[in-house]
N, C-alpha and C positions, 0 to 999 in steps of 0.2 A: 698783496705783496708779501713775499716771504723773506724774512730778515735773519741773518746769522750775526751774532755778536761774539767776538773773540774776547773772552774775559767777562767775569761778573763781579768785578770789584767796585771801587768807588764811582767810576765814570760809567762803565758798561752796565753794571748792575742798576745804577740809578736810572739811566735813560731807558734801559731795557724793561725795567719794572713798570715804568710809566707807560711805555708802549703796550705792554701786555695788559695793563689795567684798562687801556683804551680799546682793547679787543684786537690788537695787531698780532699777526702770526710771527712770533719771535722765538728763536732758539739760541741757547748759549753754548759755545764751544769752550770747555773748561778742563782743567786738570782733574784727575780721578778723585782726589780728596775733596775738592770743591763741588764736584758733581754729586758725590754721596751726601754731602751736607745739604745742598740745594734740594735734592730729591727727597730728603727726609724732613727738612725744616722749612723749605720754601725760601723766598727772597723777601726780606723785610726792610722797609724804608722808614727811618726815623727822621721826622722833619717838623719844623714849627708850622708848616702849612698842612700838616696832617699825616699821621702814621698810617701805613697800609702794608699788606702782604700779598704776594702773588705766588702761584705755583708754576715755576718755569719748566719748559722743555729743555733738556740738556743733552749734549753730545760730548764725547771725548775722543781721543786719538784712535780708539778701536772701533768707533762707530762707522757704519757704511756711508759712502758718499751720498749726498742729497743735493737737490737743486735749490739755489737761492737767487733772488733778484739782487740782493744787496748784502754786503758783508761790512760790518763796522769793526774796526780795529781799536781796541782800548788798552793795548799792552804798553809797557814801558819801552822806551827807545832802545835800551840795551838788549831787549828780547826780540828785536825786529826780525832778525834772520830766522830764528826759531819759529816765530809767528807766521812768517811767509810759508815755511814748510807745513805748518799746521793747517793753513787755509787752502793750500793748493788743491786738495781733493774736492773742494766745494766751490771753486771759483767759476769754472766754465764760462757762462754768460754774465755772471754777476759783476757789478761794479763795486768798488771798494771805497769806503770813507775812513781814512785814518784819523782818529781823534788824539793823536800824539801831540805833545808839546814840541814847539820848535819848527824847523824848516828842513833840516838836512836829510830827514828820512825819505823825502820825496824823490831824491836821486835814486835811491835803492829800489823803491817801489815802482817808479817809472821804468827802470831798466828791466824789472822782472815782469811787469804786467802791461806796460804801455800807458802813456799819460792819459789816453782817452778813457781808460778803465779806473783811473785813480782820481777820485774827486778830492776836493779840499773840504775840511771840516774843522770847526772850532767849537769847543764846548766852554760855556761860561757858567761854571758851577763849582762850588767848594764842598767836597764830600770827603769822608774817610771811612775805611772799612774797620768796624769795631771788632773787639776781641770775641764777641758772641756771634760774629758772622753777619750781623746786620750792617746796613749802610746809613751813616749819619749825614744828613744834609745840613751843613753848617750855617749857610746863609739862606735867606728866603728866595733869592734870585736863582733862576735856572733857565738857560737858553741854549739853543743849538743852531748854529749857522753852517750852511753847507752849499756846495754847488760844483758843477763840472769845471775842470780846468782846461777843457777844450770845447768844441762846438758839438761834440757827440754825446749821446746818452742823456739828453736833456729831459726826455720823457720819464726816465727812471727818477731823475731828480724831482720832477713835478709830482710823481706818484708818491715818493717818500715825503715830500712836503705836505701832501694831502693827508697822509696818515698821522704825521706829527701834529697837524692842526687839531686832531681829536684829543690830544693829551693835555696835561696840566702844565707842561713846560712851554716856553716860548720857542718858536721856530721861524727861521728865515731862510728863504732860498736866495742866495747871494748872486748878484750880477757881476761881482768882481771878487771872487773868493781868494784869489792870490793876494790882493791888498788886505783882505780881512785876516789872512794867515799872518802876514807881517805885523799887522796891528796887534794881534794877540801875542805875537812874539815879544813885542815891546812890553806888554803888560806882564807876561810870564817872566821875562828876564828881570824886570824891576822887582816883582814880588819875590822871586827866588833869591836874587842877589841881596835884597834888603833883609829878608827874614833869616837867611843863612848867615849873613855877616854879623847880625846881633843875636841870633838864636832866640828871637822873640817874635810875637805877632806884630802885624803892622800897627795895630792900635797902641801896643806897649811902646813901640819905637816912636810913634808920633807924639806920645805924651811926655817925652823927654825934651830938654831945651833945644837940641839941635837935630833931633831925629827926623822931623818933617823935611827940613832943608836937605838932609843927606839923601832921603828917599827920592826927593825931587831931582837931585843931582844924578842919581842912578838912572832915573827915568829919562833924563835928558841925554845921558850917554847912550842908553839903549835906542832912543829915538834917532840920535845922530848916526848910529851905526846902520840902522835900517834905512835911513834917508840916503846914506852913501851907497846902499845897495839898489837904489832906484825907486824907493817907495816912501811917499810922504803920507803919514798916517792921518793928517788933517786935524783941524781944531776940534771937531766933534769927538773923535776918538781920544784925542789928548785930554780934553775936559773930562770925559768919562773916566779915563785912567786916573787923572789927578784926584777926582772926587773919591774914587775907590781907595787909592793907596794912601791918602792923607787923612782918612777917617780915624779919629782918635778912639773910637769904640770898636774898631775892626778886630775880629777874632782870627782873621785870615793868616795862616802860615802856609808857605809853599810846601807842596808834597815832597819836594827835594829836602827840605828841612826835616819833615817828619821821618822820611826814610833815613836820613843821616843820623838823627838822634836814636833811631831804632837799630842802628848798626847794619842797615840794609844797603844794597847797591843804590846809587842815585843816578839821575840823568844830568849830572853836572857837566860832563863833556859835551853832551848833545845840545844843551841849552846855553850854559855860560861859556863853555869852551868854544863853541862855534861862533858865538858873539865876539869873543876875543879874536878869533881867526879873521873874521870879517873886518873888525876894527883895525887890526894890524896891517891888513892889505891896503887900507886907505888912510893909514896913519891917524886914526880917530882915537881920542882920549877915552880910555876905559879902565882907569885905575881902580875905581870902586868895584867894578865887575871882577877885575883881577883879584882884588882882596877877598871877595866872596869865594871865588874859584880856589884861591889858596887855602881858605878856611876849610873847605871840603877835603883838600889834599892833605892838610895837616892831620885831620882826623880828630876823634874825641879825646 
């Protein structure tokens, strides 16, 4: 199986490096600056589970078209239109797995490529791209869940699952990826709204007198919004989320907060803004999500 990953940052670089380490044929489509860096220094993963480096194959916008079985998107939501243009020369028969946070991007991708070619994918990992170009794995857990959103291309999904099983991260071929996407949306929405609102990690918030209850209220609002859209995340997912978001020792900060504090663009509209739109359609309370959304809009 030949895999193209758009981007070699915290998500794409992390999973791509592990796939390369396992002997999988992986290539990164990156900007020229990142390409020069990776070609010279390689891709370095810093993790409590063990540091390692790989020498990746890279392409840029000037590279000739090649054939791929699978394309993984790891761009930010605000770069989606540009990313679609970047991968068009490489799509042909390939299927696409977007590892973007949220839900709204599927409308655009389905219109462009067709639902049968756009799988669902959710990444459960906390990483950051360090100043030295390496990728820091913040927590010990790392897993990837994916699956087709139609009855087509199941063989490609099975092939990808087989190569992922050779890696050090957990992988799951989902039987209901649509539900998994909405479950992840609840978790991402809660983490983003909570850490943006307080500009602190989940652990720091939980160690205050009322922080835990506020985080749980935000989770409830996200869960109610998703339920109003036709998806019940279930007790197992809810318990997983609550254990994660109420951990007093958690170092997790949403990437939205890290981008905000660095003065970069954020995915606020794609994640929090879309939750608010869904809530207002069904008259669901989302006052805490609105507060976090306003915090981004106010600026530093």
